[in-house]
C-alpha beads as a LAMMPS data file, in Angstrom:
LAMMPS data file: protein, C-alpha beads

453 atoms
452 bonds

1 atom types
1 bond types

-500.0 500.0 xlo xhi
-500.0 500.0 ylo yhi
-500.0 500.0 zlo zhi

Masses

1 110.0

Atoms # bond

1 1 1 -383.196 64.258 7.685
2 1 1 -383.971 63.401 4.104
3 1 1 -382.354 66.495 2.599
4 1 1 -378.769 65.508 3.296
5 1 1 -378.202 67.786 6.293
6 1 1 -377.770 64.986 8.817
7 1 1 -380.445 62.748 10.330
8 1 1 -379.127 62.717 13.865
9 1 1 -377.526 66.118 14.243
10 1 1 -378.911 67.932 17.224
11 1 1 -379.853 71.560 16.822
12 1 1 -376.739 73.691 17.288
13 1 1 -376.659 77.027 19.029
14 1 1 -375.632 80.211 17.210
15 1 1 -373.841 82.626 19.476
16 1 1 -374.523 86.315 19.003
17 1 1 -371.958 87.773 21.326
18 1 1 -371.453 90.952 19.342
19 1 1 -375.041 91.837 20.080
20 1 1 -374.871 90.374 23.573
21 1 1 -372.180 92.803 24.645
22 1 1 -374.570 95.632 23.952
23 1 1 -377.235 94.114 26.182
24 1 1 -377.352 94.771 29.897
25 1 1 -379.533 93.803 32.827
26 1 1 -381.956 96.697 32.489
27 1 1 -382.499 96.384 28.727
28 1 1 -383.202 92.643 28.447
29 1 1 -386.883 91.703 28.631
30 1 1 -388.030 89.802 31.711
31 1 1 -389.600 87.167 29.463
32 1 1 -388.193 85.735 26.243
33 1 1 -391.698 85.239 24.888
34 1 1 -395.270 85.575 26.070
35 1 1 -396.899 82.695 24.248
36 1 1 -400.619 82.091 24.141
37 1 1 -400.700 78.317 24.294
38 1 1 -403.218 75.519 24.728
39 1 1 -402.350 72.014 25.949
40 1 1 -404.670 69.026 25.670
41 1 1 -404.673 65.233 25.535
42 1 1 -407.076 63.231 23.380
43 1 1 -408.791 60.099 24.725
44 1 1 -406.406 57.948 22.661
45 1 1 -403.429 59.505 24.443
46 1 1 -402.192 61.953 21.801
47 1 1 -400.746 65.027 23.486
48 1 1 -401.280 68.344 21.737
49 1 1 -399.652 71.718 22.337
50 1 1 -400.731 74.694 20.236
51 1 1 -399.031 78.094 20.553
52 1 1 -400.112 81.250 18.748
53 1 1 -397.280 83.230 17.148
54 1 1 -398.782 85.716 14.694
55 1 1 -395.771 87.590 13.332
56 1 1 -396.336 85.992 9.921
57 1 1 -399.192 83.959 8.356
58 1 1 -397.311 80.667 8.623
59 1 1 -397.513 77.617 10.862
60 1 1 -395.358 74.625 11.680
61 1 1 -396.725 71.268 12.801
62 1 1 -394.232 68.904 14.402
63 1 1 -395.119 65.298 15.228
64 1 1 -392.825 63.887 17.903
65 1 1 -392.652 60.133 18.505
66 1 1 -390.962 59.013 21.708
67 1 1 -388.736 56.472 19.974
68 1 1 -385.109 56.688 18.948
69 1 1 -381.925 54.696 18.961
70 1 1 -382.070 54.257 22.768
71 1 1 -384.984 51.876 22.253
72 1 1 -383.124 49.604 19.845
73 1 1 -381.361 46.397 20.799
74 1 1 -377.739 45.632 19.890
75 1 1 -377.681 44.201 16.394
76 1 1 -380.801 46.113 15.368
77 1 1 -379.444 49.664 15.563
78 1 1 -380.817 51.907 12.828
79 1 1 -384.455 50.756 13.015
80 1 1 -385.797 54.166 14.022
81 1 1 -383.870 55.956 11.282
82 1 1 -384.878 53.370 8.681
83 1 1 -388.540 53.799 9.606
84 1 1 -388.178 57.561 9.280
85 1 1 -387.312 56.992 5.621
86 1 1 -390.189 54.570 5.134
87 1 1 -392.737 57.043 6.523
88 1 1 -392.633 58.813 3.154
89 1 1 -393.478 55.661 1.189
90 1 1 -397.223 56.120 1.121
91 1 1 -400.586 55.001 2.499
92 1 1 -403.809 53.815 0.891
93 1 1 -404.665 57.411 -0.019
94 1 1 -401.183 58.897 -0.590
95 1 1 -398.836 57.252 -3.143
96 1 1 -395.138 56.678 -2.334
97 1 1 -393.110 59.924 -2.185
98 1 1 -396.285 61.984 -2.782
99 1 1 -396.379 63.425 0.753
100 1 1 -393.626 65.948 0.111
101 1 1 -394.942 66.767 -3.370
102 1 1 -398.361 67.640 -1.945
103 1 1 -396.809 69.931 0.656
104 1 1 -394.498 71.574 -1.910
105 1 1 -397.445 72.180 -4.240
106 1 1 -399.033 74.217 -1.444
107 1 1 -395.848 76.256 -1.029
108 1 1 -394.698 74.437 2.100
109 1 1 -391.766 72.327 3.220
110 1 1 -391.438 69.126 5.214
111 1 1 -388.728 66.915 6.619
112 1 1 -387.882 64.591 9.493
113 1 1 -385.057 63.723 11.863
114 1 1 -384.106 60.795 14.058
115 1 1 -381.972 61.096 17.189
116 1 1 -381.083 58.991 20.185
117 1 1 -384.318 59.934 21.990
118 1 1 -386.993 60.728 19.403
119 1 1 -388.140 60.755 15.795
120 1 1 -389.737 64.021 14.640
121 1 1 -391.607 64.965 11.459
122 1 1 -392.544 68.495 10.524
123 1 1 -394.573 70.393 7.966
124 1 1 -394.280 74.164 7.585
125 1 1 -396.678 76.066 5.362
126 1 1 -399.201 78.915 5.208
127 1 1 -401.386 78.893 8.294
128 1 1 -404.605 78.536 6.297
129 1 1 -403.260 75.180 5.011
130 1 1 -402.776 73.660 8.458
131 1 1 -405.594 71.148 8.090
132 1 1 -403.853 69.599 5.092
133 1 1 -400.753 68.934 7.189
134 1 1 -402.811 67.432 10.028
135 1 1 -404.750 65.195 7.649
136 1 1 -401.597 63.842 6.007
137 1 1 -399.830 63.304 9.340
138 1 1 -402.802 61.469 10.839
139 1 1 -403.068 59.308 7.718
140 1 1 -399.539 57.946 8.032
141 1 1 -399.546 57.599 11.838
142 1 1 -401.437 54.294 11.587
143 1 1 -402.021 53.847 7.837
144 1 1 -398.501 53.446 6.448
145 1 1 -398.118 50.835 3.695
146 1 1 -394.915 48.849 4.095
147 1 1 -393.997 46.801 1.032
148 1 1 -390.956 44.627 0.377
149 1 1 -390.191 46.498 -2.834
150 1 1 -390.189 49.947 -1.228
151 1 1 -388.243 48.655 1.782
152 1 1 -385.521 47.120 -0.378
153 1 1 -385.136 50.332 -2.356
154 1 1 -385.047 52.587 0.703
155 1 1 -382.631 50.308 2.527
156 1 1 -380.152 50.872 -0.309
157 1 1 -380.664 54.620 0.117
158 1 1 -379.839 54.377 3.830
159 1 1 -376.733 52.294 3.101
160 1 1 -375.540 55.021 0.726
161 1 1 -376.296 57.655 3.346
162 1 1 -374.170 55.737 5.824
163 1 1 -371.414 55.331 3.231
164 1 1 -371.324 59.014 2.267
165 1 1 -371.815 60.655 5.647
166 1 1 -369.775 58.373 7.890
167 1 1 -367.690 55.740 6.132
168 1 1 -366.252 58.178 3.575
169 1 1 -365.678 61.003 6.085
170 1 1 -362.617 60.662 8.353
171 1 1 -364.019 63.165 10.859
172 1 1 -367.288 61.243 11.190
173 1 1 -365.471 57.909 11.411
174 1 1 -363.458 59.325 14.279
175 1 1 -366.501 60.841 15.961
176 1 1 -368.354 57.515 15.866
177 1 1 -365.493 55.721 17.620
178 1 1 -365.106 58.594 20.066
179 1 1 -368.784 58.502 21.125
180 1 1 -368.601 54.722 21.580
181 1 1 -365.705 55.201 23.999
182 1 1 -367.297 58.216 25.689
183 1 1 -370.568 56.446 26.502
184 1 1 -369.420 52.839 26.829
185 1 1 -372.423 50.491 27.144
186 1 1 -374.910 53.367 27.170
187 1 1 -377.088 53.357 24.007
188 1 1 -375.943 56.908 23.240
189 1 1 -372.654 55.350 22.198
190 1 1 -374.259 53.581 19.232
191 1 1 -374.654 55.385 15.898
192 1 1 -378.252 56.447 15.276
193 1 1 -378.044 55.284 11.659
194 1 1 -376.630 51.912 12.728
195 1 1 -373.573 50.115 11.407
196 1 1 -373.496 49.002 7.776
197 1 1 -373.903 45.377 8.864
198 1 1 -376.953 46.247 10.957
199 1 1 -378.561 48.272 8.156
200 1 1 -378.046 45.385 5.729
201 1 1 -379.578 42.991 8.260
202 1 1 -382.831 44.892 8.800
203 1 1 -385.992 43.264 7.431
204 1 1 -389.474 44.394 6.520
205 1 1 -390.766 42.382 9.483
206 1 1 -388.464 44.409 11.798
207 1 1 -389.808 47.678 10.422
208 1 1 -393.442 46.574 10.589
209 1 1 -393.147 45.549 14.237
210 1 1 -391.333 48.786 15.099
211 1 1 -393.992 50.884 13.383
212 1 1 -396.906 49.072 14.983
213 1 1 -395.350 49.330 18.429
214 1 1 -394.168 52.933 18.553
215 1 1 -396.198 54.876 15.979
216 1 1 -399.375 55.348 17.954
217 1 1 -401.165 58.409 19.342
218 1 1 -400.328 57.546 22.950
219 1 1 -396.607 57.596 22.078
220 1 1 -396.729 60.923 20.235
221 1 1 -396.846 64.658 20.904
222 1 1 -398.142 67.087 18.274
223 1 1 -396.764 70.630 18.506
224 1 1 -398.336 73.379 16.395
225 1 1 -396.880 76.897 16.446
226 1 1 -397.820 79.830 14.251
227 1 1 -400.573 82.173 13.194
228 1 1 -403.421 79.943 14.372
229 1 1 -406.223 80.013 16.911
230 1 1 -405.353 77.449 19.641
231 1 1 -408.961 76.451 20.348
232 1 1 -409.837 76.015 16.663
233 1 1 -406.636 74.044 16.124
234 1 1 -407.520 71.670 18.951
235 1 1 -410.806 70.915 17.177
236 1 1 -408.926 70.192 13.930
237 1 1 -406.608 67.833 15.781
238 1 1 -409.582 65.987 17.263
239 1 1 -411.195 65.764 13.825
240 1 1 -408.200 64.032 12.245
241 1 1 -406.606 62.091 15.126
242 1 1 -409.308 61.180 17.639
243 1 1 -410.372 58.040 15.754
244 1 1 -406.893 56.496 15.779
245 1 1 -406.456 53.598 18.183
246 1 1 -403.856 53.685 20.920
247 1 1 -401.382 50.856 21.537
248 1 1 -400.114 49.261 24.759
249 1 1 -397.994 51.850 26.547
250 1 1 -394.281 51.439 25.994
251 1 1 -392.178 52.158 29.102
252 1 1 -389.213 54.450 28.698
253 1 1 -385.925 52.546 28.500
254 1 1 -383.919 52.258 31.691
255 1 1 -380.641 53.880 30.717
256 1 1 -377.390 53.075 32.536
257 1 1 -374.883 55.516 33.880
258 1 1 -371.937 56.260 31.600
259 1 1 -368.674 54.554 32.503
260 1 1 -366.713 55.846 35.490
261 1 1 -362.954 55.518 35.189
262 1 1 -359.905 55.988 37.337
263 1 1 -358.364 58.163 34.644
264 1 1 -359.498 59.730 31.362
265 1 1 -360.162 57.441 28.399
266 1 1 -358.167 58.264 25.276
267 1 1 -358.575 57.577 21.588
268 1 1 -355.891 58.554 19.069
269 1 1 -356.522 57.835 15.404
270 1 1 -354.242 58.407 12.431
271 1 1 -356.278 58.542 9.223
272 1 1 -354.853 58.967 5.723
273 1 1 -358.086 60.658 4.637
274 1 1 -357.919 63.392 7.275
275 1 1 -356.647 66.714 6.024
276 1 1 -356.325 68.503 9.379
277 1 1 -355.791 67.361 12.967
278 1 1 -358.655 67.645 15.444
279 1 1 -358.561 67.560 19.238
280 1 1 -361.737 66.844 21.197
281 1 1 -362.759 65.980 24.734
282 1 1 -366.003 65.375 26.557
283 1 1 -367.162 65.039 30.156
284 1 1 -370.350 63.004 30.667
285 1 1 -372.715 65.347 32.517
286 1 1 -376.471 65.358 33.247
287 1 1 -379.102 67.021 31.078
288 1 1 -381.914 69.378 32.040
289 1 1 -384.236 66.389 32.410
290 1 1 -381.900 64.798 34.964
291 1 1 -381.564 67.904 37.137
292 1 1 -385.105 69.352 37.311
293 1 1 -384.753 70.651 40.856
294 1 1 -381.333 72.289 40.527
295 1 1 -379.703 74.897 38.321
296 1 1 -376.843 72.531 37.389
297 1 1 -377.815 72.372 33.700
298 1 1 -378.062 76.143 33.454
299 1 1 -374.697 76.493 35.166
300 1 1 -373.152 74.040 32.690
301 1 1 -374.586 76.082 29.815
302 1 1 -373.022 79.239 31.223
303 1 1 -369.713 77.437 31.826
304 1 1 -369.617 76.419 28.162
305 1 1 -370.256 80.036 27.197
306 1 1 -367.496 81.341 29.473
307 1 1 -365.061 78.777 28.080
308 1 1 -365.876 78.764 24.388
309 1 1 -368.704 81.124 23.480
310 1 1 -367.279 83.556 20.970
311 1 1 -364.151 85.519 20.210
312 1 1 -363.686 86.867 23.736
313 1 1 -364.101 83.509 25.484
314 1 1 -361.327 81.978 27.537
315 1 1 -360.387 79.219 25.074
316 1 1 -360.302 81.614 22.125
317 1 1 -358.193 84.109 24.092
318 1 1 -355.735 81.568 25.456
319 1 1 -355.300 79.021 22.663
320 1 1 -355.686 81.249 19.610
321 1 1 -354.569 84.735 20.544
322 1 1 -352.044 84.194 23.326
323 1 1 -350.432 80.799 22.646
324 1 1 -351.169 80.582 18.879
325 1 1 -351.787 76.835 19.223
326 1 1 -355.127 76.613 17.433
327 1 1 -357.128 78.152 14.621
328 1 1 -360.400 77.390 16.406
329 1 1 -361.412 76.412 19.931
330 1 1 -364.827 75.954 21.460
331 1 1 -366.914 74.487 24.275
332 1 1 -370.505 73.313 24.044
333 1 1 -373.322 71.831 26.089
334 1 1 -376.828 71.151 24.800
335 1 1 -378.722 70.030 27.887
336 1 1 -381.710 68.657 25.955
337 1 1 -380.975 64.925 26.001
338 1 1 -383.143 62.489 27.938
339 1 1 -380.071 61.063 29.636
340 1 1 -376.384 61.885 30.000
341 1 1 -374.636 63.998 27.405
342 1 1 -371.171 65.450 26.829
343 1 1 -369.859 68.766 27.999
344 1 1 -367.570 69.120 24.992
345 1 1 -364.285 70.862 24.303
346 1 1 -362.746 70.957 20.849
347 1 1 -359.953 72.597 18.917
348 1 1 -358.429 72.574 15.472
349 1 1 -354.671 72.836 16.070
350 1 1 -352.550 75.293 14.137
351 1 1 -350.122 73.749 11.668
352 1 1 -347.117 72.432 13.584
353 1 1 -348.696 72.996 16.999
354 1 1 -347.718 70.719 19.859
355 1 1 -350.887 68.759 20.702
356 1 1 -349.668 67.997 24.220
357 1 1 -349.192 71.695 24.861
358 1 1 -352.636 72.433 23.437
359 1 1 -354.246 69.785 25.629
360 1 1 -352.409 71.079 28.695
361 1 1 -353.679 74.602 28.050
362 1 1 -357.242 73.317 27.562
363 1 1 -357.341 71.568 30.900
364 1 1 -355.647 74.467 32.658
365 1 1 -358.671 76.563 31.690
366 1 1 -361.006 73.898 33.074
367 1 1 -358.981 73.792 36.304
368 1 1 -359.125 77.584 36.548
369 1 1 -362.923 77.395 36.569
370 1 1 -362.699 74.952 39.464
371 1 1 -360.181 76.972 41.464
372 1 1 -361.187 80.591 40.825
373 1 1 -364.650 82.185 40.858
374 1 1 -365.673 83.658 37.505
375 1 1 -365.503 87.479 37.844
376 1 1 -368.864 89.251 37.997
377 1 1 -368.398 91.094 34.690
378 1 1 -367.453 87.912 32.824
379 1 1 -370.439 86.086 34.295
380 1 1 -372.758 88.935 33.303
381 1 1 -371.400 88.900 29.742
382 1 1 -372.049 85.153 29.440
383 1 1 -375.550 85.564 30.862
384 1 1 -376.281 88.381 28.414
385 1 1 -375.087 86.192 25.553
386 1 1 -377.395 83.323 26.443
387 1 1 -380.401 85.594 26.944
388 1 1 -379.769 87.446 23.677
389 1 1 -379.452 84.134 21.862
390 1 1 -382.786 82.973 23.262
391 1 1 -384.529 86.256 22.387
392 1 1 -383.352 86.061 18.770
393 1 1 -384.216 82.356 18.532
394 1 1 -387.803 83.108 19.534
395 1 1 -388.235 84.887 16.200
396 1 1 -388.382 81.465 14.520
397 1 1 -391.488 79.328 14.959
398 1 1 -389.338 76.293 14.126
399 1 1 -387.236 76.891 17.224
400 1 1 -390.219 77.618 19.449
401 1 1 -391.846 74.361 18.393
402 1 1 -388.611 72.415 18.802
403 1 1 -388.112 73.611 22.388
404 1 1 -391.722 72.834 23.287
405 1 1 -391.591 69.360 21.748
406 1 1 -388.158 68.414 23.037
407 1 1 -388.856 69.385 26.623
408 1 1 -392.334 67.864 26.602
409 1 1 -390.918 64.512 25.558
410 1 1 -388.563 64.691 28.531
411 1 1 -391.476 65.349 30.883
412 1 1 -390.362 68.926 31.552
413 1 1 -392.331 72.130 31.793
414 1 1 -391.394 73.813 28.501
415 1 1 -392.623 77.189 29.743
416 1 1 -389.548 77.569 31.923
417 1 1 -387.567 78.220 28.732
418 1 1 -389.936 81.043 27.811
419 1 1 -391.645 82.684 30.764
420 1 1 -388.784 82.933 33.259
421 1 1 -385.682 82.031 31.267
422 1 1 -383.856 85.366 31.845
423 1 1 -384.511 85.127 35.582
424 1 1 -383.187 81.562 35.670
425 1 1 -380.027 82.628 33.847
426 1 1 -379.528 85.579 36.191
427 1 1 -379.990 83.342 39.237
428 1 1 -376.770 81.428 38.501
429 1 1 -373.877 82.734 40.582
430 1 1 -370.112 82.428 40.332
431 1 1 -370.290 80.041 43.290
432 1 1 -372.706 77.848 41.281
433 1 1 -370.300 77.767 38.343
434 1 1 -367.388 76.781 40.563
435 1 1 -369.445 74.093 42.341
436 1 1 -370.672 72.547 39.080
437 1 1 -367.202 72.659 37.497
438 1 1 -365.773 70.808 40.484
439 1 1 -368.631 68.302 40.558
440 1 1 -368.818 67.305 36.901
441 1 1 -365.620 68.273 35.059
442 1 1 -363.626 65.442 36.592
443 1 1 -361.107 63.001 35.047
444 1 1 -363.368 59.994 35.802
445 1 1 -365.968 61.483 33.418
446 1 1 -363.511 62.479 30.698
447 1 1 -362.806 61.073 27.241
448 1 1 -360.153 62.605 24.945
449 1 1 -360.035 62.031 21.219
450 1 1 -357.316 63.045 18.739
451 1 1 -357.499 62.702 14.963
452 1 1 -354.185 63.002 13.108
453 1 1 -353.677 63.159 9.329

Bonds

1 1 1 2
2 1 2 3
3 1 3 4
4 1 4 5
5 1 5 6
6 1 6 7
7 1 7 8
8 1 8 9
9 1 9 10
10 1 10 11
11 1 11 12
12 1 12 13
13 1 13 14
14 1 14 15
15 1 15 16
16 1 16 17
17 1 17 18
18 1 18 19
19 1 19 20
20 1 20 21
21 1 21 22
22 1 22 23
23 1 23 24
24 1 24 25
25 1 25 26
26 1 26 27
27 1 27 28
28 1 28 29
29 1 29 30
30 1 30 31
31 1 31 32
32 1 32 33
33 1 33 34
34 1 34 35
35 1 35 36
36 1 36 37
37 1 37 38
38 1 38 39
39 1 39 40
40 1 40 41
41 1 41 42
42 1 42 43
43 1 43 44
44 1 44 45
45 1 45 46
46 1 46 47
47 1 47 48
48 1 48 49
49 1 49 50
50 1 50 51
51 1 51 52
52 1 52 53
53 1 53 54
54 1 54 55
55 1 55 56
56 1 56 57
57 1 57 58
58 1 58 59
59 1 59 60
60 1 60 61
61 1 61 62
62 1 62 63
63 1 63 64
64 1 64 65
65 1 65 66
66 1 66 67
67 1 67 68
68 1 68 69
69 1 69 70
70 1 70 71
71 1 71 72
72 1 72 73
73 1 73 74
74 1 74 75
75 1 75 76
76 1 76 77
77 1 77 78
78 1 78 79
79 1 79 80
80 1 80 81
81 1 81 82
82 1 82 83
83 1 83 84
84 1 84 85
85 1 85 86
86 1 86 87
87 1 87 88
88 1 88 89
89 1 89 90
90 1 90 91
91 1 91 92
92 1 92 93
93 1 93 94
94 1 94 95
95 1 95 96
96 1 96 97
97 1 97 98
98 1 98 99
99 1 99 100
100 1 100 101
101 1 101 102
102 1 102 103
103 1 103 104
104 1 104 105
105 1 105 106
106 1 106 107
107 1 107 108
108 1 108 109
109 1 109 110
110 1 110 111
111 1 111 112
112 1 112 113
113 1 113 114
114 1 114 115
115 1 115 116
116 1 116 117
117 1 117 118
118 1 118 119
119 1 119 120
120 1 120 121
121 1 121 122
122 1 122 123
123 1 123 124
124 1 124 125
125 1 125 126
126 1 126 127
127 1 127 128
128 1 128 129
129 1 129 130
130 1 130 131
131 1 131 132
132 1 132 133
133 1 133 134
134 1 134 135
135 1 135 136
136 1 136 137
137 1 137 138
138 1 138 139
139 1 139 140
140 1 140 141
141 1 141 142
142 1 142 143
143 1 143 144
144 1 144 145
145 1 145 146
146 1 146 147
147 1 147 148
148 1 148 149
149 1 149 150
150 1 150 151
151 1 151 152
152 1 152 153
153 1 153 154
154 1 154 155
155 1 155 156
156 1 156 157
157 1 157 158
158 1 158 159
159 1 159 160
160 1 160 161
161 1 161 162
162 1 162 163
163 1 163 164
164 1 164 165
165 1 165 166
166 1 166 167
167 1 167 168
168 1 168 169
169 1 169 170
170 1 170 171
171 1 171 172
172 1 172 173
173 1 173 174
174 1 174 175
175 1 175 176
176 1 176 177
177 1 177 178
178 1 178 179
179 1 179 180
180 1 180 181
181 1 181 182
182 1 182 183
183 1 183 184
184 1 184 185
185 1 185 186
186 1 186 187
187 1 187 188
188 1 188 189
189 1 189 190
190 1 190 191
191 1 191 192
192 1 192 193
193 1 193 194
194 1 194 195
195 1 195 196
196 1 196 197
197 1 197 198
198 1 198 199
199 1 199 200
200 1 200 201
201 1 201 202
202 1 202 203
203 1 203 204
204 1 204 205
205 1 205 206
206 1 206 207
207 1 207 208
208 1 208 209
209 1 209 210
210 1 210 211
211 1 211 212
212 1 212 213
213 1 213 214
214 1 214 215
215 1 215 216
216 1 216 217
217 1 217 218
218 1 218 219
219 1 219 220
220 1 220 221
221 1 221 222
222 1 222 223
223 1 223 224
224 1 224 225
225 1 225 226
226 1 226 227
227 1 227 228
228 1 228 229
229 1 229 230
230 1 230 231
231 1 231 232
232 1 232 233
233 1 233 234
234 1 234 235
235 1 235 236
236 1 236 237
237 1 237 238
238 1 238 239
239 1 239 240
240 1 240 241
241 1 241 242
242 1 242 243
243 1 243 244
244 1 244 245
245 1 245 246
246 1 246 247
247 1 247 248
248 1 248 249
249 1 249 250
250 1 250 251
251 1 251 252
252 1 252 253
253 1 253 254
254 1 254 255
255 1 255 256
256 1 256 257
257 1 257 258
258 1 258 259
259 1 259 260
260 1 260 261
261 1 261 262
262 1 262 263
263 1 263 264
264 1 264 265
265 1 265 266
266 1 266 267
267 1 267 268
268 1 268 269
269 1 269 270
270 1 270 271
271 1 271 272
272 1 272 273
273 1 273 274
274 1 274 275
275 1 275 276
276 1 276 277
277 1 277 278
278 1 278 279
279 1 279 280
280 1 280 281
281 1 281 282
282 1 282 283
283 1 283 284
284 1 284 285
285 1 285 286
286 1 286 287
287 1 287 288
288 1 288 289
289 1 289 290
290 1 290 291
291 1 291 292
292 1 292 293
293 1 293 294
294 1 294 295
295 1 295 296
296 1 296 297
297 1 297 298
298 1 298 299
299 1 299 300
300 1 300 301
301 1 301 302
302 1 302 303
303 1 303 304
304 1 304 305
305 1 305 306
306 1 306 307
307 1 307 308
308 1 308 309
309 1 309 310
310 1 310 311
311 1 311 312
312 1 312 313
313 1 313 314
314 1 314 315
315 1 315 316
316 1 316 317
317 1 317 318
318 1 318 319
319 1 319 320
320 1 320 321
321 1 321 322
322 1 322 323
323 1 323 324
324 1 324 325
325 1 325 326
326 1 326 327
327 1 327 328
328 1 328 329
329 1 329 330
330 1 330 331
331 1 331 332
332 1 332 333
333 1 333 334
334 1 334 335
335 1 335 336
336 1 336 337
337 1 337 338
338 1 338 339
339 1 339 340
340 1 340 341
341 1 341 342
342 1 342 343
343 1 343 344
344 1 344 345
345 1 345 346
346 1 346 347
347 1 347 348
348 1 348 349
349 1 349 350
350 1 350 351
351 1 351 352
352 1 352 353
353 1 353 354
354 1 354 355
355 1 355 356
356 1 356 357
357 1 357 358
358 1 358 359
359 1 359 360
360 1 360 361
361 1 361 362
362 1 362 363
363 1 363 364
364 1 364 365
365 1 365 366
366 1 366 367
367 1 367 368
368 1 368 369
369 1 369 370
370 1 370 371
371 1 371 372
372 1 372 373
373 1 373 374
374 1 374 375
375 1 375 376
376 1 376 377
377 1 377 378
378 1 378 379
379 1 379 380
380 1 380 381
381 1 381 382
382 1 382 383
383 1 383 384
384 1 384 385
385 1 385 386
386 1 386 387
387 1 387 388
388 1 388 389
389 1 389 390
390 1 390 391
391 1 391 392
392 1 392 393
393 1 393 394
394 1 394 395
395 1 395 396
396 1 396 397
397 1 397 398
398 1 398 399
399 1 399 400
400 1 400 401
401 1 401 402
402 1 402 403
403 1 403 404
404 1 404 405
405 1 405 406
406 1 406 407
407 1 407 408
408 1 408 409
409 1 409 410
410 1 410 411
411 1 411 412
412 1 412 413
413 1 413 414
414 1 414 415
415 1 415 416
416 1 416 417
417 1 417 418
418 1 418 419
419 1 419 420
420 1 420 421
421 1 421 422
422 1 422 423
423 1 423 424
424 1 424 425
425 1 425 426
426 1 426 427
427 1 427 428
428 1 428 429
429 1 429 430
430 1 430 431
431 1 431 432
432 1 432 433
433 1 433 434
434 1 434 435
435 1 435 436
436 1 436 437
437 1 437 438
438 1 438 439
439 1 439 440
440 1 440 441
441 1 441 442
442 1 442 443
443 1 443 444
444 1 444 445
445 1 445 446
446 1 446 447
447 1 447 448
448 1 448 449
449 1 449 450
450 1 450 451
451 1 451 452
452 1 452 453
């Protein structure tokens, strides 16, 4: 993102377990949201999804391009992120940096983000100003002006971003090395922003070719959510985008499996800049997109909640309250990647804590999930937490649009996260959790990282 909050940080989940404990099977709605939505595809290949959410007179328009760091070649990492910056440098009708000023003048906000799998731009403003956002977005889809002067200036900005967010931060330096070890030759192991050498080596010709190849209507999905009429919005989309020419279809990259090892991979780093030790571990596991016909991804999500979702979770109880080895402990799983992703464990050790003892306790909790079925009440509590989280998240049109866009890019039916999400959560059994823990949380998939001051 251009506001300093992190260009390749995936959306993080906020657990509401205090509320979740008050929710039970009979008081949770059968559907997280009943969206009135319209899906269409223009003749040039642009996919459009419009959902009416009329709680407030606002709308968000998100333009998703199916291009990210997975598409880049070694030595050219950072192209997608660099182009994200350049997309604000103007067209024939919009001067450099004027895009955001125009939106702000109308009381709106805009930003962008680049990840491994996609680049996404959004505009959020009053719903009666939607056509302005569509006009501006269509203008820069194929009309971006790329000049040597603007490229040189913005390249320096990206170098400084890299310097401040990664090179000057011991935690991020460690995380970059950890992900490289975790994923091996898989593109997910490369930093989205690229290395400093790669950023310095990018050229205007690189950016121009990247833009012309990937920024086309047939490689994009437009998601509009808010207080709008879906049919009228479709007509606006046709008005501003239908004339844009498509490009030769780009096949999705063929992504390799992550490395399989005889024993866990380990990375231990001592860094003078680190103020506190950090322990982390990750198992490479499949995403929702890789398991469309099973409930494995849902079971992994529930496992992460059982292990590290809140103050009553197993890791919090064992490592913080009982053994006093850590000041924080968590588990997480996103599930929204196009390919493999980590099922992550992490802890911040207490001062003077024995890291070997902490690690032993961590993996004992993983082993317990494999050996013992999760009790019915604990499973129900985790299910309630996930459903409550989804219900609250549906209050935000930003989140609704993000889920629709993210799943659409992966070729999934996004409605499953709305129409029958509670039923899908409830369908996961203790036997499913035990099966998935045994299948995926194995030493051959594991990478451990330790940062020491």
